[in-house]
C-alpha positions in Angstrom: -37.6 24.3 -87.7 -36.0 21.2 -89.0 -33.2 21.1 -86.5 -33.1 21.6 -82.7 -32.4 25.1 -81.8 -29.7 24.0 -79.3 -27.6 22.9 -82.2 -25.2 25.4 -83.8 -25.9 24.1 -87.3 -27.9 25.9 -89.9 -31.7 25.8 -89.9 -34.2 25.1 -92.7 -38.0 25.6 -92.5 -40.1 22.5 -91.8 -42.1 21.2 -94.8 -45.5 22.3 -93.5 -44.5 25.9 -94.3 -44.6 24.8 -98.0 -48.2 23.7 -97.5 -49.2 26.9 -95.8 -47.6 29.1 -98.4 -48.7 26.9 -101.3 -45.3 27.2 -102.8 -41.8 25.9 -102.3 -39.8 27.4 -99.3 -36.2 26.4 -99.0 -34.9 29.0 -96.4 -36.0 31.5 -93.8 -35.0 34.2 -96.3 -38.2 33.6 -98.3 -40.6 36.5 -98.4 -43.1 34.4 -96.5 -41.2 35.1 -93.3 -41.0 38.8 -93.8 -42.4 40.6 -90.7 -45.7 42.4 -91.1 -46.3 45.4 -88.9 -49.9 45.9 -87.9 -50.9 49.3 -86.5 -54.1 50.0 -84.6 -55.1 53.6 -83.7 -56.7 53.6 -80.2 -59.4 56.0 -79.3 -58.9 58.3 -76.4 -61.6 56.3 -74.5 -59.7 53.1 -75.0 -56.4 54.7 -73.9 -58.1 56.1 -70.8 -59.6 52.7 -70.0 -56.2 51.0 -70.3 -54.5 53.7 -68.2 -57.1 54.0 -65.4 -59.0 50.7 -65.3 -56.5 47.9 -66.0 -54.3 47.8 -62.8 -51.7 45.1 -62.7 -51.6 42.9 -59.6 -49.1 44.2 -57.0 -46.0 42.1 -56.9 -45.2 41.2 -53.3 -41.5 41.2 -52.3 -40.2 37.8 -51.5 -38.7 37.3 -48.1 -37.2 33.8 -48.5 -36.0 31.7 -51.3 -35.6 27.9 -51.9 -32.2 26.5 -52.9 -33.5 25.5 -56.3 -34.8 29.0 -57.0 -31.4 30.3 -55.8 -29.6 28.1 -58.2 -31.8 29.2 -61.1 -31.2 32.9 -60.2 -27.4 32.3 -59.9 -27.3 30.7 -63.3 -29.3 33.4 -64.9 -31.9 35.9 -63.6 -34.0 35.3 -66.8 -34.0 31.6 -66.1 -35.4 32.3 -62.6 -38.1 34.5 -64.1 -39.2 31.9 -66.6 -39.2 29.1 -64.0 -41.6 31.2 -61.8 -43.9 32.0 -64.8 -44.1 28.4 -66.0 -44.5 26.9 -62.5 -42.4 24.7 -60.3 -39.7 22.5 -61.9 -40.4 19.9 -59.3 -42.8 17.6 -61.2 -45.5 15.9 -59.4 -45.6 12.8 -61.5 -44.1 9.5 -60.5 -40.5 9.7 -61.4 -38.0 7.2 -60.1 -36.7 9.7 -57.6 -40.2 10.6 -56.3 -41.1 7.0 -55.8 -37.9 6.2 -54.0 -38.4 9.3 -51.8 -41.9 8.1 -51.0 -40.6 4.7 -50.0 -37.9 6.2 -47.8 -40.5 8.3 -45.9 -42.9 5.3 -45.5 -40.1 3.0 -44.4 -39.0 5.5 -41.7 -42.5 5.6 -40.3 -43.4 1.9 -40.7 -40.3 -0.3 -41.2 -42.0 -3.5 -40.3 -44.9 -3.1 -42.5 -42.7 -2.0 -45.4 -40.3 -5.0 -45.0 -43.2 -7.4 -44.8 -44.7 -6.0 -48.1 -41.5 -5.2 -49.9 -42.4 -7.3 -53.0 -45.9 -5.7 -53.2 -44.4 -2.3 -52.8 -41.9 -2.9 -55.5 -44.6 -4.0 -57.9 -46.7 -1.0 -57.2 -43.7 1.4 -57.7 -43.0 -0.4 -61.1 -46.7 0.0 -62.0 -46.7 3.7 -61.2 -43.4 4.2 -63.1 -44.6 2.4 -66.2 -47.6 4.9 -66.6 -45.2 7.6 -67.6 -42.2 5.5 -68.8 -43.6 2.8 -71.0 -40.5 2.4 -73.1 -37.2 1.0 -72.0 -35.8 -2.1 -70.2 -38.2 -2.6 -67.3 -36.1 -5.4 -65.9 -33.2 -3.0 -65.5 -35.5 -0.4 -64.0 -36.8 -3.0 -61.6 -33.2 -3.7 -60.5 -32.5 0.0 -59.9 -35.7 0.3 -57.8 -34.7 -2.8 -55.8 -31.2 -1.4 -55.2 -32.5 2.0 -54.2 -34.9 0.5 -51.8 -32.3 -1.8 -50.2 -30.0 1.2 -49.8 -32.7 3.1 -47.9 -33.5 0.2 -45.7 -29.9 -0.6 -44.7 -29.1 3.1 -44.2 -32.1 3.8 -41.9 -31.5 0.6 -40.0 -27.9 1.3 -39.5 -28.5 4.7 -38.0 -29.9 5.2 -34.5 -32.3 8.0 -35.6 -34.4 9.6 -32.9 -38.0 9.5 -34.1 -40.0 12.6 -33.0 -43.6 11.7 -32.4 -46.1 14.2 -33.8 -48.6 15.7 -31.4 -51.3 15.2 -34.1 -50.9 12.5 -36.8 -51.2 13.8 -40.3 -52.6 12.1 -43.4 -50.2 11.0 -46.0 -52.3 11.3 -49.1 -49.5 13.1 -50.9 -47.5 9.9 -50.5 -49.0 7.0 -52.4 -47.6 4.4 -50.0 -49.4 5.9 -47.0 -52.6 6.0 -48.9 -52.0 2.4 -50.2 -51.8 1.1 -46.6 -54.2 3.5 -45.0 -51.5 5.0 -42.8 -50.8 8.4 -41.3 -47.6 10.2 -40.7 -46.8 9.7 -37.0 -43.3 11.3 -36.9 -42.2 14.8 -37.7 -38.8 13.9 -39.0 -39.7 13.4 -42.7 -40.5 15.8 -45.5 -39.9 18.7 -43.1 -40.9 22.1 -44.6 -39.2 25.2 -43.1 -39.2 28.9 -43.5 -36.4 30.8 -41.9 -36.8 34.7 -42.3 -33.5 35.4 -40.6 -31.4 33.4 -43.2 -33.8 34.1 -46.0 -34.2 30.4 -46.9 -37.1 28.0 -47.3 -37.1 24.4 -48.2 -38.1 20.8 -47.5 -35.8 18.3 -45.9 -36.0 14.7 -46.7 -35.1 13.5 -43.2 -33.9 15.2 -40.1 -33.2 13.5 -36.8 -31.6 15.5 -33.9 -28.6 17.3 -35.5 -28.5 15.1 -38.6 -29.9 16.1 -42.0 -30.2 13.5 -44.7 -30.9 14.0 -48.4 -31.6 11.2 -50.8 -29.9 11.3 -54.2 -31.2 9.1 -57.1 -28.6 10.2 -59.8 -26.2 7.6 -60.9 -23.2 9.8 -60.4 -22.5 10.8 -56.7 -20.4 13.8 -55.9 -17.2 13.7 -53.9 -17.0 15.6 -50.6 -14.6 18.0 -52.4 -17.1 18.8 -55.1 -19.9 19.3 -52.6 -17.7 21.8 -50.7 -16.7 23.7 -53.9 -20.2 23.9 -55.1 -21.5 26.2 -52.5 -18.6 28.5 -51.6 -19.1 31.6 -53.8 -15.4 32.3 -54.3 -14.8 28.7 -55.5 -17.7 28.5 -58.0 -15.4 29.4 -60.9 -13.3 26.3 -60.1 -16.2 23.8 -60.6 -18.7 23.1 -63.2 -21.2 26.0 -63.1 -24.2 23.9 -64.2 -23.7 21.7 -61.1 -23.7 24.5 -58.6 -25.7 23.3 -55.6 -26.7 25.6 -52.7 -28.6 22.8 -50.9 -26.0 22.0 -48.3 -25.5 25.7 -46.9 -29.3 26.4 -47.4 -30.4 23.6 -45.2 -27.7 24.2 -42.6 -28.6 27.9 -42.7 -32.2 27.2 -42.2 -31.7 24.8 -39.3 -28.6 26.0 -37.4 -30.7 28.5 -35.3 -32.4 25.4 -33.8 -29.0 24.1 -32.6 -27.1 27.1 -31.3 -23.5 26.5 -31.3 -23.8 22.8 -31.9 -22.4 20.8 -34.8 -24.8 19.6 -37.6 -24.2 16.6 -39.8 -25.3 16.6 -43.4 -25.5 13.2 -45.2 -26.1 12.7 -49.0 -27.3 9.1 -49.4 -26.6 8.0 -53.0 -29.2 5.4 -53.8 -28.0 4.2 -57.2 -24.3 4.0 -56.7 -24.4 0.3 -55.7 -26.2 -0.8 -58.8 -23.2 -1.3 -61.0 -21.2 -2.9 -58.2 -24.0 -5.5 -57.7 -24.2 -6.3 -61.3 -20.5 -7.0 -61.3 -20.9 -9.5 -58.5 -19.6 -7.2 -55.7 -21.2 -7.0 -52.2 -23.8 -4.4 -51.6 -22.5 -1.2 -49.9 -24.2 1.9 -48.6 -22.8 4.9 -50.5 -23.0 8.4 -49.0 -21.2 11.7 -48.7 -20.7 13.2 -45.3 -20.3 16.9 -44.3 -20.3 18.7 -41.0 -21.1 22.1 -39.8 -18.7 23.5 -37.3 -20.2 26.3 -35.1 -17.1 28.4 -35.1 -15.3 30.5 -37.7 -12.5 29.0 -39.7 -10.1 31.2 -37.9 -11.4 30.1 -34.5 -11.1 26.5 -35.5 -7.6 26.7 -37.0 -6.5 28.4 -33.7 -8.3 25.9 -31.5 -6.6 23.1 -29.6 -9.0 20.6 -31.1 -7.6 21.4 -34.6 -4.1 21.5 -33.3 -4.5 17.9 -32.0 -5.5 16.7 -35.5 -2.3 17.9 -37.1 0.0 14.9 -37.6 3.3 16.7 -37.1 6.1 15.9 -34.6 7.4 19.3 -35.1 4.2 20.9 -34.0 4.2 18.7 -31.0 7.6 20.1 -30.1 6.4 23.7 -30.8 3.4 23.2 -28.5 -0.2 24.5 -28.8 0.2 27.9 -27.2 3.2 28.8 -29.4 1.6 27.4 -32.5 -1.5 29.5 -31.8 0.5 32.7 -31.3 2.6 32.2 -34.5 -0.4 31.4 -36.7 -2.6 34.2 -35.2 -0.1 36.8 -35.8 -0.1 36.1 -39.6 -3.6 34.7 -40.0 -5.2 37.7 -41.9 -2.2 37.7 -44.4 -2.7 34.0 -45.4 -4.8 32.5 -48.1 -5.3 29.0 -46.6 -6.4 27.6 -50.1 -3.0 28.5 -51.4 -0.1 26.4 -50.0 2.5 28.9 -51.1 0.8 31.7 -49.2 1.1 29.5 -46.1 4.8 28.8 -46.7 5.5 32.5 -47.4 3.9 33.8 -44.2 4.7 31.0 -41.7 7.8 29.0 -42.8 10.4 31.5 -41.5 8.6 32.1 -38.3 8.3 28.5 -37.3 11.9 27.8 -38.5 13.2 30.7 -36.5 11.3 29.7 -33.4 12.5 26.0 -33.7 16.2 27.0 -33.9 16.3 30.0 -31.5 13.6 29.2 -28.9 13.5 25.4 -28.9 17.2 25.0 -29.7 16.3 22.3 -32.2 19.3 20.8 -34.0 19.5 19.3 -37.5 20.8 16.1 -36.0 17.8 15.8 -33.8 15.6 15.5 -36.9 18.2 13.6 -38.9 18.7 16.3 -41.4 22.0 17.4 -43.0 21.0 21.0 -43.9 18.6 23.7 -43.1 17.2 23.4 -46.5 16.2 19.8 -46.1 14.9 20.6 -42.6 12.7 23.3 -44.0 11.4 21.1 -46.9 10.9 17.8 -44.9 9.9 19.2 -41.5 8.6 22.7 -41.6 6.9 22.6 -45.0 5.5 19.1 -44.4 4.0 20.4 -41.1 2.5 23.4 -42.8 0.9 21.1 -45.4 -1.0 19.5 -42.5 -2.2 23.0 -41.7 -3.2 23.6 -45.3 -5.2 20.4 -45.3 -7.7 21.8 -42.8 -9.0 24.0 -45.6 -8.3 21.8 -48.6 -8.5 18.1 -47.6 -12.3 17.5 -47.3 -11.8 13.8 -46.8 -10.1 14.5 -43.4 -11.9 17.8 -42.7 -15.3 17.7 -44.4 -16.2 20.8 -42.6 -18.4 23.9 -43.3 -17.7 26.8 -40.9 -19.8 29.4 -39.3 -18.4 32.2 -41.4 -18.9 30.1 -44.6 -22.7 30.1 -43.8 -22.5 33.7 -42.8 -21.1 34.5 -46.2 -23.7 32.3 -47.9 -26.4 34.3 -46.0 -25.0 37.5 -47.4 -25.2 36.1 -50.9 -28.8 35.0 -50.3 -29.9 38.5 -49.1 -28.2 40.1 -52.1 -30.0 37.9 -54.5 -33.3 38.4 -52.8 -32.8 42.2 -52.9 -32.0 41.8 -56.7 -35.0 39.6 -57.4 -37.3 42.1 -55.7 -35.8 45.0 -57.7 -36.0 43.1 -61.0 -39.6 42.1 -60.3 -40.6 45.7 -60.5 -39.0 46.0 -64.0 -37.5 43.0 -65.8 -35.0 40.2 -65.3 -31.9 40.6 -67.4 -30.4 37.9 -69.6 -27.2 37.4 -67.6 -25.9 33.8 -67.5 -23.3 33.2 -64.9 -19.8 34.2 -66.2 -21.4 35.1 -69.5 -21.4 31.4 -70.5 -23.3 30.4 -73.6 -23.2 26.9 -72.3 -25.8 27.9 -69.7 -28.1 29.2 -72.5 -27.5 26.1 -74.6 -28.6 23.8 -71.8 -31.5 25.9 -70.5 -35.0 24.6 -70.7 -36.3 28.0 -71.8 -33.9 28.7 -74.6 -36.6 28.6 -77.3 -38.6 31.3 -75.6 -35.8 33.5 -74.3 -35.4 36.6 -76.3 -31.9 38.1 -76.3 -30.3 34.9 -75.0 -26.6 34.6 -75.1 -26.5 31.3 -77.1 -24.6 32.8 -79.9 -22.7 35.6 -78.2 -21.6 34.0 -74.8 -18.4 32.6 -73.8 -17.9 28.8 -74.0 -15.8 26.5 -71.9 -15.2 22.9 -72.9 -15.4 21.2 -69.5 -18.7 22.8 -68.6 
């Protein structure tokens, strides 16, 4: 076709159809494109051979799934099917991200050697990169590589990572820097592959040390903690950009939390390219990362805990006291939507106000208020906003709770069951929320029959 099929404009046949048909063809309505049905009558012997002799390979049920496959299936079951038929989407060639990941792993194992040969390594990375990306401003690309390498070095140097010595060293042939310097992997912290049958998750972690998981991001746009939180909670997915849904955080925590029973786990996204523009503007280099923490208790348990109570910046709650706070909140907990401030006000404002006046004998003068209305607004509601922030302010509470991961695991198991059922028949064309945007941006649009490019729903901020 003369136009990209992702455009919604009209199409005209490419010129070579004129050559093939040996006549002028101006549209797809030309008789040249009329379908021709070819029928072939098979003999009984041929039919029996196909029926009895040609046996398709048995499709084994999957027991675990990677976060990238999970994302593909969530976006559209058919997208997942095509991705498995055409092979892994994780290319093996030397993209910028792959090269920087290779450097990060090598630097963790051999920081002194990497530092002493930093210029040589940079030149080799540029050389590898140019093989596949010959066009473009290589001076700018060199700057990006240098910024990314510096971010990796400063980050690893700034953290007191515990390095776990391997019992047997492993060759690093799949990492060109290990091969280049004739080195072996001596620590088990990097590129850790895992399979967790209990959670249904498999994957590969860039770096893990103790209870800290690190993932390197090479995109130019980092994501806020708030976005990272929204992207994995199923009931919040409609509030964020569907195409950016990312199950990586809960997948890796789910895959590792059994190793740290009832212990907190830190998850760090290190953004390697964020400092580039700042440096070009003359600003000082800064390490840019997003931080999340797994809390090994349910959200309810945390909200009712004394540890949470102590984080609430409220003089009124101090007067109420922890035990009374816990009792009042626990009585109404199941009725409250903690993402909705009005729900918190509705269920708790009167209870705390009544307790303050009747049990604590609080006076308006004590809090310098002229009326109960202003006391409620400036004291009670302000305190309840602090309580709401435990769920909504991820800058102060960048937390993922035990029941969040439990809900995620239920979603994973549901999707695995669906995948195994679909594998026995066919995967449907069902883009998330029926969005044509997903089909429009899909790598498999041109081969996907019955896609929803024309009939799906469109949202402008997708």
